[in-house]
C-alpha positions as CSV (number, residue, x, y, z in Angstrom):
1,M,97.2,43.0,46.7
2,L,94.1,41.3,48.0
3,A,90.9,41.9,46.1
4,I,88.7,43.8,48.5
5,K,85.0,43.1,47.9
6,P,82.7,46.2,48.3
7,V,79.6,45.2,50.2
8,S,76.3,46.9,50.9
9,L,76.3,47.7,54.7
10,A,73.1,48.4,56.6
11,A,73.1,51.5,58.7
12,G,74.8,50.9,62.1
13,L,78.0,50.7,64.0
14,Y,80.6,48.2,62.9
15,L,83.3,47.3,65.5
16,V,86.2,46.1,63.4
17,A,89.2,44.3,64.8
18,T,92.6,45.3,63.3
19,P,96.1,43.7,63.6
20,I,98.0,44.0,66.9
21,G,101.3,44.1,65.2
22,N,101.5,42.0,62.1
23,L,99.5,43.7,59.4
24,R,98.6,40.4,57.8
25,D,96.5,39.5,60.8
26,I,93.2,41.0,59.4
27,S,90.2,39.2,58.0
28,L,88.8,39.6,54.5
29,R,85.5,40.6,56.1
30,A,87.2,43.3,58.1
31,L,88.8,44.8,54.9
32,D,85.5,44.6,53.0
33,T,83.8,46.4,55.9
34,L,86.4,49.1,56.2
35,A,86.3,49.7,52.4
36,S,82.5,49.9,52.3
37,A,81.7,52.0,55.4
38,N,80.8,55.7,55.0
39,L,83.2,56.6,57.7
40,V,85.9,54.9,59.8
41,L,86.6,56.2,63.3
42,A,90.1,55.7,64.7
43,E,91.9,56.4,68.0
44,D,94.9,57.8,66.1
45,T,94.4,58.4,62.4
46,R,98.2,58.5,61.9
47,V,98.4,54.9,63.1
48,S,95.4,53.7,61.2
49,R,96.7,55.3,57.9
50,K,99.5,52.7,57.9
51,L,96.9,49.9,57.7
52,F,94.9,51.8,55.1
53,S,98.0,52.4,53.0
54,A,98.9,48.7,53.2
55,Y,95.6,47.6,51.8
56,G,94.7,50.5,49.5
57,L,91.7,51.7,51.6
58,N,90.3,55.1,50.9
59,T,87.4,55.4,53.2
60,P,87.4,58.7,55.2
61,L,89.1,58.5,58.5
62,S,88.1,60.5,61.5
63,A,89.6,60.7,65.0
64,Y,87.5,59.3,67.9
65,H,89.2,59.1,71.3
66,D,88.8,59.8,75.0
67,H,89.2,63.6,74.6
68,N,86.4,64.1,72.0
69,A,84.1,61.1,72.6
70,A,81.4,63.0,74.6
71,K,81.3,65.8,72.0
72,R,81.2,63.5,68.9
73,V,78.7,60.8,70.0
74,P,75.4,62.7,69.4
75,N,76.3,63.6,65.8
76,L,77.6,60.1,65.0
77,V,74.3,58.6,66.3
78,E,72.4,61.0,64.1
79,R,74.4,60.0,61.1
80,M,73.7,56.3,61.7
81,Q,70.0,57.1,62.2
82,A,70.1,58.8,58.9
83,G,71.3,55.6,57.2
84,E,75.1,55.7,57.4
85,A,77.3,52.7,58.2
86,I,80.2,53.8,60.5
87,A,83.1,51.5,61.4
88,L,85.1,51.9,64.6
89,I,88.7,50.6,64.9
90,S,91.3,50.9,67.7
91,D,95.0,51.5,67.1
92,A,95.5,47.7,67.5
93,G,93.2,44.8,68.2
94,T,89.5,44.6,69.0
95,P,87.7,47.8,69.7
96,L,86.1,48.5,73.1
97,V,88.9,46.5,74.9
98,S,90.6,49.2,76.9
99,D,89.5,52.0,74.5
100,P,86.8,54.7,74.4
101,G,84.5,52.8,71.9
102,Y,82.2,51.7,74.7
103,K,80.5,55.1,75.0
104,L,79.6,55.1,71.3
105,A,78.4,51.5,71.3
106,R,76.3,52.1,74.4
107,A,74.7,55.2,72.8
108,C,73.9,53.2,69.6
109,I,72.2,50.4,71.6
110,D,70.2,53.0,73.6
111,A,69.1,54.5,70.2
112,D,68.2,51.1,68.8
113,I,71.0,51.2,66.2
114,D,72.5,47.9,65.2
115,V,76.0,47.2,66.6
116,V,77.9,44.6,64.7
117,A,81.2,43.0,65.7
118,I,83.7,42.1,63.0
119,P,86.1,39.7,64.9
120,G,89.8,39.4,64.6
121,A,93.1,40.0,66.5
122,S,93.1,40.4,70.3
123,A,96.1,40.8,72.5
124,V,94.2,39.5,75.4
125,L,93.3,36.2,73.8
126,S,96.6,35.8,72.0
127,A,98.5,36.2,75.3
128,L,96.1,33.8,77.1
129,V,96.2,30.9,74.7
130,S,100.0,31.0,74.5
131,S,100.6,31.5,78.2
132,G,100.2,28.0,79.5
133,L,97.8,29.2,82.2
134,A,94.2,27.9,82.5
135,C,92.0,29.2,79.7
136,D,88.7,27.8,80.8
137,R,88.1,30.8,83.2
138,F,89.8,34.1,82.9
139,M,89.3,37.8,83.8
140,F,90.6,40.8,81.9
141,A,91.3,43.7,84.2
142,G,92.7,46.2,81.7
143,F,95.3,48.8,82.8
144,L,96.2,49.1,86.4
145,P,96.5,52.5,88.1
146,P,100.0,54.1,87.8
147,K,100.5,54.8,91.5
148,S,101.4,51.9,93.8
149,G,98.7,52.6,96.5
150,A,95.8,52.6,94.0
151,R,97.4,49.7,92.1
152,K,97.5,47.5,95.2
153,K,93.9,48.4,96.0
154,A,92.9,47.3,92.5
155,L,94.9,44.1,92.8
156,D,93.3,43.3,96.1
157,E,89.9,43.6,94.6
158,V,90.7,40.7,92.2
159,A,93.0,38.7,94.4
160,Q,90.5,35.9,95.2
161,V,89.0,35.6,91.7
162,P,89.3,31.9,90.8
163,A,90.5,32.6,87.3
164,S,93.6,33.5,85.3
165,L,94.0,37.3,85.5
166,I,95.1,39.4,82.5
167,F,96.4,43.0,82.6
168,Y,97.9,45.5,80.2
169,E,100.9,47.3,81.5
170,S,103.6,49.7,80.3
171,A,107.2,48.6,80.1
172,G,108.2,51.5,82.5
173,R,105.9,50.3,85.3
174,L,106.3,46.6,84.8
175,S,108.9,46.0,87.6
176,A,106.9,48.0,90.2
177,T,103.7,46.3,89.2
178,L,105.2,42.8,89.6
179,G,106.4,43.8,93.0
180,D,102.9,44.9,94.0
181,M,101.4,41.8,92.6
182,L,103.8,39.6,94.7
183,G,102.9,41.6,97.8
184,V,99.1,41.3,97.2
185,F,98.8,37.9,95.5
186,G,101.7,36.1,97.0
187,D,103.8,33.9,94.8
188,R,101.8,32.7,91.8
189,P,102.6,31.7,88.2
190,V,103.0,34.7,86.0
191,V,103.5,35.1,82.2
192,I,104.8,38.2,80.5
193,A,103.8,38.5,76.8
194,R,105.7,41.2,74.9
195,E,105.4,42.6,71.4
196,L,102.8,39.9,70.3
197,T,102.8,39.1,66.6
198,K,105.8,41.4,66.0
199,K,109.4,40.7,65.1
200,Y,110.6,40.7,68.7
201,E,107.7,38.8,70.2
202,E,108.7,37.2,73.5
203,I,106.8,35.2,76.2
204,L,108.4,34.8,79.6
205,R,107.0,32.3,82.1
206,G,107.8,31.8,85.7
207,S,106.7,32.8,89.2
208,L,105.9,36.3,90.5
209,R,108.8,36.1,92.9
210,G,111.3,35.0,90.3
211,M,110.0,37.4,87.6
212,A,109.9,40.4,90.0
213,K,113.6,39.7,90.9
214,D,114.7,39.2,87.3
215,L,113.0,42.2,85.9
216,A,114.1,44.5,88.7
217,T,117.4,44.8,86.8
218,T,116.3,43.9,83.3
219,K,114.2,46.4,81.4
220,L,111.8,45.1,78.8
221,R,110.5,47.2,75.9
222,G,107.3,47.3,73.9
223,E,103.7,46.5,74.5
224,I,103.1,44.1,77.4
225,V,100.4,41.8,78.6
226,V,100.8,40.4,82.2
227,L,98.9,37.2,83.1
228,V,98.7,35.8,86.6
229,G,97.5,32.3,87.6
230,P,94.5,31.8,89.9
231,P,94.9,31.4,93.6
232,A,96.4,28.1,94.8
233,H,94.0,25.2,95.1
234,T,92.7,24.6,98.6
235,E,93.8,21.0,98.3
236,K,97.5,20.4,97.8
237,W,98.7,18.4,94.9
238,D,100.0,14.9,95.6
239,E,103.6,14.0,94.9
240,A,102.7,12.3,91.6
241,A,101.0,15.4,90.3
242,I,104.0,17.6,91.3
243,L,106.4,15.3,89.5
244,H,104.3,15.2,86.4
245,A,104.2,19.0,86.3
246,L,107.9,19.3,86.9
247,E,108.7,16.9,84.1
248,A,106.7,19.1,81.8
249,R,108.4,22.4,82.9
250,I,112.0,21.7,83.8
251,G,113.2,21.4,80.3
252,E,112.0,24.9,79.5
253,L,112.5,26.7,82.7
254,G,115.3,24.9,84.5
255,V,115.1,23.4,88.0
256,K,114.8,26.6,90.0
257,R,112.2,28.4,88.0
258,A,110.1,25.3,87.4
259,S,110.2,24.6,91.2
260,E,109.0,28.2,91.9
261,E,106.1,27.9,89.4
262,I,104.9,24.5,90.5
263,A,105.2,25.4,94.2
264,A,102.9,28.4,93.6
265,L,100.4,26.3,91.7
266,S,100.4,23.2,94.0
267,G,100.3,24.9,97.4
268,H,103.5,23.1,98.6
269,K,106.6,24.8,100.0
270,K,109.2,25.8,97.4
271,R,112.1,23.9,99.0
272,D,110.1,20.7,99.0
273,V,109.2,21.0,95.3
274,Y,112.8,22.0,94.6
275,T,114.0,18.7,96.3
276,L,111.7,16.7,94.0
277,A,113.0,18.6,91.0
278,L,116.6,17.9,91.9
279,G,115.7,14.2,92.1
280,L,114.2,14.3,88.6
281,K,117.2,16.1,87.2
282,R,119.6,13.6,88.6
283,G,117.4,10.9,87.2
C-alpha cells in the first residue's frame, strides 16, 4: 500500500479529483488531502467507500448532493470559518463538473474562505484528448435535457459555437440524442467515448449520420461522453487537404466512414469525397 503522508491543512474547502474508473488514477497529493481533512463530502458515500477502502482512508465521510446541498451549506461554511479543512469529492472525476459542488464553492468564496483544487482525473479531458477532434478550443455542455424538444433547443443554442462540443449522456438516450444532433447540427464528426479508464473502454469515431444509423440498432452500455466537431469551415478544403485527411483515416475507419467524416469536416459533398477515397484505396 502507498505511504500516505498526513499533512497540515489550512481551513478551507478542498476540491479533490478522484478516479473515473481505474482506482489507480489518483494523485499522492489527493490521497494526502483526503487523509488529512476533518471531513470528506461525497455524492454517494457507498461509492466513495470503495476508494477509501482501497487506500486505507479513515476520514469521516458525509453525503453532500443535490437534495441536501441547500440545507447543509450554512453549517459547512461555519465549520470552515471555525478552522476545519473540508474535502469535497464527486463519485468520479473532478468535483463541480456536472455535480452540486458549485453551490458550496460559491458560498465559500462569498464568505472569503479559501477554495483549493487538487487536480486529477476528468472524463471531459480524457475523452477530448483521445478523440482526435480539435483540442485548442472546446466547450463542455454537461448533460442534455431528457426530452427531445428541450434537447433540440439546448443543441440549437450551441450549434454555431466554433469549438469541439462535449456532452455527457446516458446509454439509454444515446440513440435519440444522436438523431437530434444530426437534425440540429447537420452531419459533423462525432466521437463516442465509453467506460473511460475501465476494462471495457471503447472510443468510436465517425460522422453523426453514420453513428446515428449504427447505434439505432446497437445499444451501448456504461458511462458515455459524446464529442461533436465544430461547424464546417466557411472555406472548403482543397483536394490535397482532403486526400491527406483520407490517408490518415481510411486505415482505421474504412472508405465509407472516413468519407463521411472528412466530408463533414471539409464542407464537400460526401459522394465527391467518397470518389477520392475509392481512388486512394485502389491506389
